[in-house]
N, C-alpha and C positions, 0 to 999 in steps of 0.2 A: 321606762322606773316603774317600781312595781309600789302602787298606792295602797297603802296602808288601810283603807277607809273601802276596799276593796272585797273583803270577806265578808265583814258585815251584810253591805251593799247586796251579793249575791247569796246570800242567806235570804236579804228582806224579800227581793223579787220573787225570789222561789215558795214562798211560805206566807206569799199573801196572795199566793194564786187559787187559793181554796178550794170547796168543794162542788162541783156541778153539780145541776139539777140533774135525779135521777131518770131513764128511764125506766115506766112499767113493765116488771117482768113478770112473768106467765105463773104459770100455776105445773110443776114437776110432774111426767109424765110416771105415775108411779108400776107402770110394766103394761106390758102387750101378749099377755098369754094370748097363745094360739097362734100369732100372727108369725112369720119368718120375719129371718133379723134381714135389715135392710144388707143392700150392695154396696158395700164402699170402699171402691175404685180409691188406687194411689193417686188414678192420672185424669184427665174428667177434660176432654176436647171436642169445641162445639161449634158449628157456625149459625147464632143466631137470626143475625142481618147485616147490612149492609155495614153496620156499625157497629156490632156489638157480637163478641164472640168470646171464647172460654178456650185457656190454654194453660189451665190450674193441675198443680203440684196439692195433692192433698195428705196433709198430717195430721196423725194420730196416734196416741198409743196401740199397742196391740193390744191391748188390754178390753179398749173399743170395740173392734172388729166384728164381735156378733152382736151390735150393735145395743150395747150396755156402758153404761162409763161412770167413773167412780162419783161420786157429789162429795162437798167438799164442806168444813165452818169455821169459821176465824177461831182458834184459841179464844179461849178467855182474857190469859198472861199476853195484852197487848203491847202495843207502843211506847204505849205510855209506864205500866207498872216497868218496863226493862230501859224504859227510858237513858237514866244511871249507867247500867250497864252497857248499852248500846256505842255513848260516848265513852266511854272507857277505853271500851276495846276500840273505837275505831282512833284516839287518841296514845294507843296507846299504853294508856295505865293514867297518866298525869290527869294531875289535879285540877280541878276548872278554877282559871280566878275568880268568876261570880258564875251563878244560876239565877234568871227571870224567867216568871212567866208571865203571859198574855194571853190575856181573852180575846180574842179578834168576833165575839158571836158566833161567826160561822167556822171557827174553829179555834185548838188553845195550843201554842206556842211554848215550848221550853228551849230557852236559847244558856248554852255553855259559850263562857271564852277564854280560851289557853293564853299564859305567854304574853302579857299586854298588846292580844290584840296578833300576834303572828298567828294565830287559829281558835277555830269556834267551830261551834257545833248546834245542829238545831232538830228541834223534835216537831210534829204539824199533829195534832188528832185523824185527821184524817187518811195519816200512812202515808206521810214523808220523813224520812231520817237522811238529815245532810252534814257531811263532818268536809272543812275546808282549808289549809294552811293557802296561805298567800301566795307561797310559790305555785301550789298545784292550781290556782286563777289565772296565773299571770299564764301555764302552761296551755293549760285548756281552751286559753284566750285565741291563742295559736294555732289549732288546728280548727281549718274552715269544709266541711263534707258536702257542702251545696254546689253542686257542677255548674248552676247559676250563678251562683255568686265569682266575678272576676277574681276576690283573692284565692280563692278552690287551692287548696293544696294538700286533702288529703294523702294521695299519692306518693307525694314525697317522702311521707314518715311511714311507711310501707317497708318493713326488711324484717326477716329474723336474726340478722346477726345481734349477738350479745351487746351489751352497753358493761361495757365496765368488767367483766365475769360475771352480770349479773342478764342471764337467757330469761325469754319470753318465756320457756316450760315454768321455772325456778319463779318468775311475777305472778303467772296465774295461777302456780298451785297457792302461792302464800295466800293471793288472792281469796281463792277458792275454803281454804282451809278457813279463816277471820270470817268471810259469809256467812260459812257453815255457825262457827259461832254465836254469831248473829242472826241463825235460826232463818236465812236465805238460803236458799238451792237455787243453784244456778246450771245452764249446760258444764257435762264436761268440757264443751269450747265456750270463747268465748264467740260472739256474730262478726266485732272486727277487734282489731286488735291497730295497736300505734307502737314507733319507737321515736321514742320524742330524746332525741339525743343533742346536746346543744348549741355545737357548731351548726347542725343543720337549725337548729332555731333562729336560732341569728341571723343566718342567711332567710330563710322566711321571713321574719322581722322586717327585714329591712325591706324585701321586697312587697311587703302586704302598707308599707309606710309610704314606697313609693306610687302604690294605686290609691290607697287613701288621697294622699297630693294631690293628685293629677282630678282628685273629686271634691276639692277646695277644704279635704280636712286639715288641720294646723298639725304641722310635721310635729311630733313628739320626742322627747332621749329615749335613744335605745337602750332596753337593757341587758346589763350584763350576766351573762346566760356564763353557766360555768359546769363542769361535770355533775357538783351537784343539785342540778337540775334535770341531770339525765332520768328520765324515767318512762316506763313501759303505759300506754293508758290505751288502755281496755272495757267494751263496748259491751253490754250482755241483757240480757232478760230473768224475769223470777222463773218458776217453772214449779209445778207438782206435779207429781205423777207421770210425768214425760206429756205434762201440757204448759204452756205458757201462761202465765198468771196476770192477767191487765190489769191494770189496776184505774180505779174509777172517771178517774180525768182523765180520755186517752180516745184517739179517735184520730181527724184529720187534725191534721199542723202538729199533732204530737208524735214525739217518735215512739214507737213499740218497744224500741232497748228502755229499760225502764229504771238502767244499773247501770252508774258509772262509775271506772277505778282509774284512777292514776295510780304509780304505787313506782316508789324508786328504790333503790337495796336496803335504805333509812328509815322507808316506812309509807302508809300514808300519807298523799299528799291531796288528795280527793273525793271525795266517796259523796254518792248521787243515789238512794234507793226511793225510787218514787212508786210508789204503792207498797209499803212495805207492810207485810200478812204474814201470817204464819197459820199454816193448814193443818185440818188433820181430816181425817175419812167420817161421813156420816153416813157414809151407806153406799146405795149407788140406784140409776135411775135410765130407762131406758130413752136412749136417742132416736133423732131422723137422718136419713143417709144425708154424706155432706151435697150430691147430685141436687136436694132438693133442695137446699140455699142455693144452690147455682139456678138449677130453673127457676126460682122467683125472684134474686135480684138479675138475670138476665131479664126476665118481663117486666122490669120494673125502670129500666136501663133502655127497653123498650121506648118505653112512653118518655120520656124526654126528649123532647121536640129541640136537635140539635144535631151535627156534622161531626162533631168531635168525636173519636175512635172509644170506644167502652172495650177492655181486655181485660176478663175477670184473669188473673193469673197466679193466684194462691186459695186454701181456704184452709186451715188449721181450725181444731180442735183445743178451744183455749178455757180457763178458768176467766168467768169475772167478776171481779168487785165492785159491790156497789154498796152503799147506804154507808160506807165507814163510816165511825166514829168511834173513837177508842172513851168518847168521857162519859157515855151508855153503854160501856162493857160490849159493845159490838152486840148488846140486841137488838138495833133494827139493820145488824148488816146481814145482805146476802151475798153468796158466792154462786153463780149461774153458768154449767155448761153454754159454752160458744159454738158457734162455726162461724170462728173472723176473716172473710172473705176481700181478699187484696184485688184492685181494676185501679191498671193503670186507664188514666185520663189521657185522651192527647195523643195517641200511639208512639211514632216514635219519632215525634218532635221532644227537640233540646227543652222544650216547656213541657213539656208531660208529666205528669206528677201524680201519685198513688194515694187512691183513700179506701178506708176501710168500711163496711159495711159489716153488722154483726145478729146474725138470726139464734133465737131461743132454741139449743142441737133438742129441746124437749117439745116440745109446742109450733119451731118456726115463728115465729113471733119475732117482728124485727126491733131491736132495741137502738 
């Protein structure tokens, strides 16, 4: 059964995250006149020691191939200036029942409620926007992507078959247009997509209830799923000029795919943008080669006294948001080009996990 308090609870938990302490940020290298452009490989493979190796795909836009990277800054018209507009876009123009602002010290929130609690939206000064409907909260709770979790079921929802005439392509186009209206740019294709069909959801809910019961969780009343609950669940990330935009609160334990959308033929059921930022160009800067980041990271990993395997699996040129606070007009905000390195720890073990390490692409300072 869907709890009417779920919408408010989900928003409160997410927005309570707040801003984390920010690492020091280096000074940009304004140029390296006379120096040869760094060699930007697309693949780095190297053995460093018995338990450290690189099998890394290197991702960067063609514009950065010559060792120069576009720099970005936040547009002054930020999330709070557009809060009412963003809520209106996500809710398809619905008028809110109430609007409330709350100052929590580290962040300012503006919350909207719709249709007697059937839906809600929330905007945070540190760059979090969320719109949820009760149906969307329930659907999202059914998808388990963690393969270690005994309830894992993501593969059960992977299909390109239409949902009652509402195709995956049509749904994604609808999502991209809506996000574009909000000022959020995303890749041409989503990173993950799940077909949330009502009969499959009922089947998975029953299976998960049996598992939970085995762990001593009290049995819950099953949800009455119908065709009205059918939707597509997209997971992706924001990007700018071909580079992934990393929110300030990101890294180990945080999903790097910071945009989630559930959309049905009737509209948005759930939308989360974790790290809302509209960027514009501020020039360009010289950056170091990705191979330097791999070498530096490998050296640090070799100093760790452990028998675990460390495999550097990817290096990606990204734009990292720091010190985001819409209350001061983003005056203290920074957008830094970084080499974002992915390390699989634990080798081929089913308990292996991925950790991210970031280096300022201009200075090679670790962040």
